[in-house]
PAMARNU-963928 format. One record per residue (C-alpha): residue in three letters; x, y, z. Coordinates in Angstrom, 1 decimal. Layout:
BEGIN
residu; X; Y; Z
ALA; X; Y; Z .
...
This chain:
BEGIN
residu; X; Y; Z
MET; -3.5; 18.1; 24.7 .
ARG; -5.5; 15.3; 25.1 .
ALA; -7.5; 16.3; 28.1 .
ASP; -8.5; 19.4; 26.2 .
ARG; -9.7; 17.4; 23.2 .
LEU; -11.6; 15.5; 25.7 .
LEU; -13.6; 18.5; 26.9 .
SER; -13.9; 19.7; 23.5 .
THR; -15.5; 16.3; 22.6 .
LEU; -17.7; 16.3; 25.8 .
LEU; -19.0; 20.2; 24.8 .
LEU; -19.9; 19.1; 21.1 .
LEU; -21.9; 16.5; 22.2 .
GLN; -23.6; 18.5; 24.8 .
ALA; -24.3; 21.5; 22.2 .
HIS; -25.5; 19.1; 19.5 .
GLY; -26.9; 16.1; 20.9 .
ARG; -25.8; 13.5; 18.4 .
LEU; -22.9; 14.0; 16.0 .
SER; -21.2; 11.0; 13.8 .
GLY; -17.2; 9.9; 14.6 .
ARG; -16.4; 11.9; 11.3 .
GLU; -18.4; 15.0; 12.2 .
LEU; -16.2; 14.6; 15.4 .
ALA; -13.1; 13.9; 13.7 .
ASP; -14.1; 16.9; 10.9 .
ARG; -14.5; 19.3; 14.1 .
LEU; -11.5; 18.2; 16.4 .
GLU; -8.4; 17.4; 13.3 .
VAL; -7.8; 14.0; 14.6 .
SER; -8.8; 10.2; 12.8 .
ALA; -12.1; 8.9; 13.6 .
ARG; -9.8; 6.4; 15.4 .
THR; -8.5; 8.5; 17.8 .
VAL; -12.2; 9.6; 18.2 .
HIS; -13.2; 6.2; 18.9 .
ARG; -10.5; 5.6; 21.4 .
ASP; -11.8; 8.9; 23.1 .
MET; -15.0; 7.7; 23.5 .
GLU; -13.9; 5.0; 25.5 .
ALA; -11.5; 7.0; 28.0 .
LEU; -14.8; 9.2; 28.6 .
SER; -16.5; 6.2; 29.0 .
ALA; -14.1; 4.1; 31.1 .
ALA; -14.0; 7.3; 33.2 .
GLY; -17.2; 7.4; 33.8 .
VAL; -18.9; 9.9; 31.3 .
PRO; -22.4; 8.0; 30.0 .
VAL; -21.5; 8.2; 26.2 .
PHE; -23.1; 6.2; 24.0 .
ALA; -22.8; 4.8; 20.3 .
LEU; -25.8; 4.7; 18.0 .
ARG; -25.8; 2.1; 15.4 .
GLY; -27.6; 2.4; 11.8 .
ALA; -28.1; 5.4; 9.0 .
ARG; -28.8; 8.0; 12.0 .
GLY; -25.9; 6.5; 14.3 .
GLY; -22.9; 8.4; 15.9 .
TRP; -22.0; 9.3; 19.7 .
ARG; -24.4; 10.9; 22.2 .
LEU; -24.7; 11.9; 26.0 .
ASP; -27.1; 10.8; 28.1 .
GLU; -29.8; 13.6; 27.9 .
ASP; -29.8; 13.6; 31.7 .
TRP; -26.0; 14.4; 32.3 .
SER; -24.5; 17.6; 31.5 .
THR; -21.0; 19.2; 32.5 .
GLN; -20.1; 22.7; 34.0 .
VAL; -18.1; 25.1; 31.4 .
PRO; -14.9; 25.4; 33.0 .
ALA; -14.0; 29.4; 33.7 .
LEU; -12.7; 31.4; 30.6 .
ASP; -8.9; 32.0; 30.7 .
GLU; -7.8; 35.4; 29.4 .
ALA; -6.9; 34.4; 25.8 .
GLU; -10.1; 33.0; 25.5 .
LEU; -12.0; 36.0; 27.2 .
ARG; -9.8; 38.7; 24.6 .
ALA; -10.9; 36.4; 21.8 .
LEU; -14.8; 36.7; 22.9 .
LEU; -14.9; 40.4; 23.6 .
MET; -12.9; 41.1; 19.9 .
ALA; -16.1; 39.8; 18.2 .
GLN; -18.3; 43.0; 19.7 .
PRO; -22.3; 43.0; 19.5 .
ARG; -21.5; 46.2; 17.1 .
VAL; -20.1; 43.9; 13.9 .
ILE; -23.1; 42.2; 13.9 .
GLY; -25.0; 45.1; 12.1 .
ASP; -28.5; 45.2; 12.4 .
THR; -29.4; 47.3; 15.9 .
ARG; -32.1; 44.7; 17.4 .
LEU; -29.7; 41.7; 16.8 .
ALA; -26.7; 44.0; 18.6 .
ALA; -28.8; 44.9; 21.5 .
ALA; -29.3; 41.2; 22.3 .
ALA; -26.0; 40.5; 21.8 .
GLU; -25.0; 43.6; 23.9 .
ARG; -27.5; 42.1; 26.9 .
ALA; -25.5; 38.6; 26.3 .
MET; -22.1; 40.3; 27.0 .
ALA; -23.4; 42.0; 30.2 .
LYS; -24.5; 38.7; 31.6 .
LEU; -21.2; 37.3; 30.9 .
MET; -19.5; 40.2; 32.5 .
ALA; -21.6; 39.6; 35.4 .
ALA; -20.5; 36.4; 35.7 .
LEU; -17.4; 36.7; 35.3 .
PRO; -15.1; 36.8; 38.5 .
VAL; -14.3; 40.3; 40.1 .
PRO; -10.7; 40.4; 38.7 .
MET; -10.9; 39.1; 35.2 .
ARG; -14.6; 41.8; 35.1 .
ALA; -12.2; 44.6; 35.5 .
ARG; -9.5; 43.1; 32.6 .
ALA; -12.7; 42.4; 30.4 .
ALA; -13.7; 46.0; 31.4 .
LEU; -10.7; 47.4; 30.2 .
MET; -10.4; 45.5; 26.9 .
ARG; -14.0; 47.0; 25.5 .
GLN; -13.0; 50.3; 26.3 .
ARG; -10.1; 50.1; 24.0 .
LEU; -11.8; 48.2; 21.2 .
TYR; -14.3; 50.5; 19.1 .
VAL; -16.0; 48.4; 15.8 .
ASP; -17.1; 50.7; 13.2 .
THR; -19.3; 49.2; 10.6 .
THR; -20.0; 52.0; 8.2 .
ALA; -17.7; 51.9; 4.4 .
TRP; -15.7; 55.0; 4.0 .
ARG; -18.2; 56.4; 1.4 .
GLY; -20.7; 55.9; 4.3 .
SER; -22.6; 52.5; 2.9 .
THR; -23.3; 49.5; 4.9 .
GLU; -25.1; 46.5; 4.6 .
ASN; -29.3; 46.7; 4.8 .
VAL; -29.7; 43.9; 7.1 .
ALA; -33.1; 44.9; 8.3 .
MET; -34.2; 41.6; 7.5 .
LEU; -31.4; 39.4; 9.3 .
PRO; -33.7; 38.8; 12.4 .
MET; -36.6; 37.3; 10.5 .
VAL; -34.0; 34.7; 8.4 .
GLN; -32.3; 34.2; 11.4 .
GLU; -35.6; 33.2; 13.0 .
ALA; -36.6; 31.1; 9.7 .
VAL; -32.6; 28.8; 10.2 .
ALA; -32.9; 28.3; 13.7 .
HIS; -36.4; 27.2; 13.6 .
ASP; -36.4; 25.4; 9.8 .
ARG; -39.5; 27.1; 8.8 .
LYS; -40.1; 28.0; 5.1 .
LEU; -39.9; 31.5; 4.0 .
LYS; -41.7; 33.7; 1.6 .
MET; -39.4; 36.6; 0.6 .
ARG; -39.5; 39.4; -2.5 .
TYR; -35.6; 39.6; -3.6 .
ARG; -34.1; 42.0; -5.5 .
LYS; -31.5; 40.3; -7.9 .
ALA; -28.2; 41.7; -8.5 .
GLY; -29.7; 43.4; -12.2 .
SER; -32.1; 45.3; -9.9 .
GLU; -35.5; 42.7; -11.1 .
VAL; -37.9; 41.8; -7.8 .
VAL; -38.8; 38.5; -7.7 .
GLU; -40.7; 36.6; -5.4 .
ARG; -39.7; 33.1; -4.0 .
VAL; -40.5; 30.8; -1.0 .
VAL; -37.3; 29.3; 0.1 .
ASP; -36.1; 26.7; 2.4 .
PRO; -33.7; 28.6; 4.7 .
LEU; -30.5; 25.8; 5.8 .
GLY; -27.9; 28.6; 7.5 .
LEU; -26.8; 32.3; 7.3 .
VAL; -22.9; 32.8; 6.2 .
ALA; -20.8; 35.8; 7.0 .
LYS; -18.3; 36.9; 4.8 .
GLY; -16.7; 39.9; 6.0 .
SER; -19.3; 42.4; 6.9 .
THR; -22.0; 41.0; 4.3 .
TRP; -24.6; 38.1; 5.5 .
TYR; -25.8; 35.3; 3.0 .
MET; -28.9; 32.8; 3.1 .
VAL; -28.2; 29.7; 1.6 .
ALA; -31.4; 27.9; 1.0 .
ASN; -33.1; 25.0; -1.4 .
THR; -35.2; 26.2; -4.2 .
PRO; -37.2; 24.4; -6.9 .
LYS; -33.8; 25.2; -8.6 .
GLY; -31.5; 23.4; -6.2 .
LEU; -29.4; 25.1; -3.4 .
ARG; -28.7; 28.9; -4.0 .
THR; -27.3; 31.8; -2.3 .
PHE; -29.0; 35.3; -1.3 .
ARG; -27.6; 38.6; -0.1 .
VAL; -29.6; 39.0; 3.2 .
SER; -29.5; 43.0; 2.2 .
ARG; -31.1; 42.3; -0.9 .
ILE; -34.5; 40.7; 0.7 .
GLU; -37.0; 43.7; 0.8 .
LYS; -39.4; 41.8; 2.6 .
ALA; -39.7; 38.6; 4.0 .
ALA; -42.3; 36.5; 6.1 .
LEU; -42.3; 33.0; 8.2 .
LEU; -44.6; 30.4; 6.9 .
ASP; -46.1; 27.9; 8.9 .
ALA; -44.5; 24.8; 6.9 .
PRO; -41.0; 23.0; 7.7 .
VAL; -38.1; 23.4; 5.9 .
ARG; -37.4; 19.8; 3.5 .
ARG; -33.6; 19.7; 4.4 .
PRO; -31.0; 17.9; 2.5 .
ALA; -30.4; 14.6; 4.1 .
GLU; -26.5; 15.4; 3.9 .
PHE; -26.1; 18.7; 3.4 .
ASP; -23.3; 20.5; 5.7 .
LEU; -23.3; 24.8; 5.4 .
ALA; -19.6; 24.9; 5.2 .
THR; -18.9; 22.3; 2.7 .
PHE; -21.5; 24.1; 0.6 .
TRP; -19.6; 27.2; 1.4 .
LYS; -16.5; 26.3; 0.0 .
THR; -17.4; 24.3; -2.6 .
SER; -19.8; 27.2; -4.4 .
THR; -17.3; 30.1; -3.5 .
GLU; -14.6; 28.0; -5.6 .
GLN; -16.8; 27.3; -8.0 .
PHE; -17.6; 31.0; -8.2 .
GLN; -13.8; 32.4; -8.4 .
GLN; -13.3; 29.8; -10.9 .
GLY; -16.2; 30.5; -13.2 .
TRP; -15.4; 34.3; -13.0 .
ARG; -14.5; 36.2; -16.1 .
ARG; -11.0; 37.8; -15.8 .
TYR; -9.5; 40.3; -18.0 .
GLU; -5.8; 40.8; -17.9 .
ALA; -3.9; 43.8; -18.9 .
THR; -0.3; 44.8; -18.3 .
LEU; -0.2; 48.2; -17.1 .
ARG; 3.2; 50.8; -16.3 .
LEU; 2.0; 52.7; -13.5 .
GLU; 3.7; 55.8; -11.4 .
PRO; 4.5; 54.8; -8.1 .
ARG; 1.4; 56.1; -6.4 .
ALA; -0.8; 55.0; -8.8 .
ALA; 0.5; 51.4; -8.7 .
ASP; 0.4; 51.4; -5.1 .
TRP; -3.5; 52.3; -5.2 .
VAL; -4.0; 49.8; -8.1 .
SER; -2.5; 47.3; -5.8 .
VAL; -4.7; 47.8; -3.1 .
CYS; -8.2; 47.8; -5.4 .
ARG; -7.7; 45.4; -8.0 .
VAL; -6.2; 41.7; -8.0 .
VAL; -2.7; 41.9; -8.8 .
SER; -0.6; 38.7; -10.3 .
PRO; 2.9; 38.8; -8.1 .
ALA; 4.4; 37.4; -10.9 .
GLY; 3.6; 40.1; -13.5 .
LYS; 4.9; 43.0; -10.8 .
GLN; 8.4; 44.3; -12.3 .
ALA; 9.9; 47.7; -11.2 .
ASP; 11.6; 50.0; -13.9 .
PRO; 14.9; 52.4; -13.8 .
ASP; 12.8; 55.4; -13.7 .
GLY; 10.9; 54.0; -10.7 .
TRP; 7.7; 53.6; -12.6 .
VAL; 6.1; 49.7; -11.9 .
ARG; 4.8; 47.2; -14.3 .
LEU; 1.6; 45.3; -13.1 .
ARG; -0.1; 42.3; -14.3 .
ILE; -4.0; 43.1; -13.2 .
SER; -7.1; 41.3; -13.5 .
PHE; -10.6; 43.0; -14.5 .
GLU; -13.7; 41.7; -14.5 .
ASN; -14.0; 42.3; -18.3 .
GLU; -12.4; 45.0; -20.8 .
GLU; -15.1; 47.6; -20.1 .
GLU; -14.1; 47.4; -16.6 .
ALA; -9.9; 47.9; -17.6 .
CYS; -10.9; 50.7; -19.8 .
PHE; -13.0; 52.7; -16.9 .
ALA; -10.4; 52.3; -14.8 .
VAL; -7.3; 53.1; -17.1 .
MET; -9.0; 56.4; -17.9 .
GLY; -9.2; 57.3; -14.4 .
LEU; -5.6; 57.6; -14.2 .
GLY; -4.8; 59.3; -16.8 .
ALA; -1.1; 60.6; -17.4 .
ARG; -0.4; 58.1; -14.2 .
VAL; -0.4; 55.0; -16.6 .
GLU; 0.5; 53.6; -19.6 .
VAL; -0.9; 50.4; -21.2 .
ILE; 1.7; 47.9; -22.5 .
GLU; -1.1; 45.2; -23.2 .
PRO; -2.9; 43.7; -24.9 .
SER; -3.2; 46.0; -28.2 .
GLU; -7.1; 46.1; -27.9 .
LEU; -7.1; 47.9; -24.5 .
ARG; -4.8; 50.5; -25.8 .
GLU; -6.9; 51.0; -29.2 .
LYS; -10.2; 51.1; -27.1 .
LEU; -8.9; 53.9; -25.0 .
ILE; -7.0; 56.3; -28.2 .
ALA; -10.9; 56.1; -29.0 .
GLY; -12.8; 56.5; -25.8 .
LEU; -10.0; 59.8; -25.1 .
ALA; -10.8; 61.2; -28.7 .
ALA; -14.7; 60.7; -28.2 .
ALA; -14.3; 62.5; -25.0 .
LEU; -12.1; 65.4; -26.4 .
GLU; -14.2; 65.9; -29.6 .
SER; -17.4; 66.3; -27.0 .
ALA; -15.4; 68.8; -24.7 .
ARG; -14.4; 70.5; -28.2 .
LYS; -18.3; 70.7; -29.6 .
SER; -19.2; 71.7; -25.6 .
ALA; -16.9; 74.8; -25.3 .
GLY; -17.9; 75.7; -29.1 .
ALA; -21.7; 75.6; -28.0 .
SER; -20.6; 77.7; -24.6 .
SER; -18.9; 80.1; -26.6 .
ALA; -21.8; 80.8; -29.2 .
SER; -24.2; 81.1; -26.3 .
LYS; -22.0; 83.7; -24.7 .
GLY; -21.7; 85.8; -28.3 .
């Protein structure tokens, strides 16, 4: 509805101070022409909205003007409560979020406060993985502060290969993907993404961030993840699996829908993507007699060689054990 869109426009301008017509159009999912008409409607209604000209142009509200945020409806309240503070992971951030949630609850009308309390009692978020591992986000508050205040960050970072390096970066934004946090930063080699859990030590520097003029966090993340997925090496294999093994593989691996086929004996043929041949060999050997390799033949031959080597090693171990007992 147009009234909802006009209210959303007001809240966006209050939150950001200035937004270009294109930014408003993208956020509201309308055309630039619709944004212009909405601004004319707001101005006609007495809202002090101004057009700014030039390279830094756009729309803004008068600095001394503000509107009251309307009361939450039940659907909005439910969605907000689903983002429980425990999702954040770090105990300090979760405690701050819990305090903010308590203030929000106290400000709600009594009937809605009771419903909100009931919703929270019926929702629990467990941030630990099944194997007990969690992301170490101890450095997240420091990174958050650097991003919020546009300050350079000096950090000790552990790369994927366990190499530890020292970096001074310009933090530009934070991205949460599932339960994993990433920092997007500008470096001497261009824009880079750093996993927060791999930051071992960090310190704010008394120097401002050099922020690229046209940088947009959401656009960068979408583009970089698409490029990562396209460049990700894939090794595909067609396997014939016992039904329960097929169910397990379908959950743990990328399976091509076009490559799925049921055989008369109940076994299932799947076209599965692995990162490389080594990973495929490791996964298939773990399934034992519950899997047959259809293709590629090279994988089948590598499995045969691997099993033969394992059998020979087992024989040697058994022989050594018998000799020691004799």
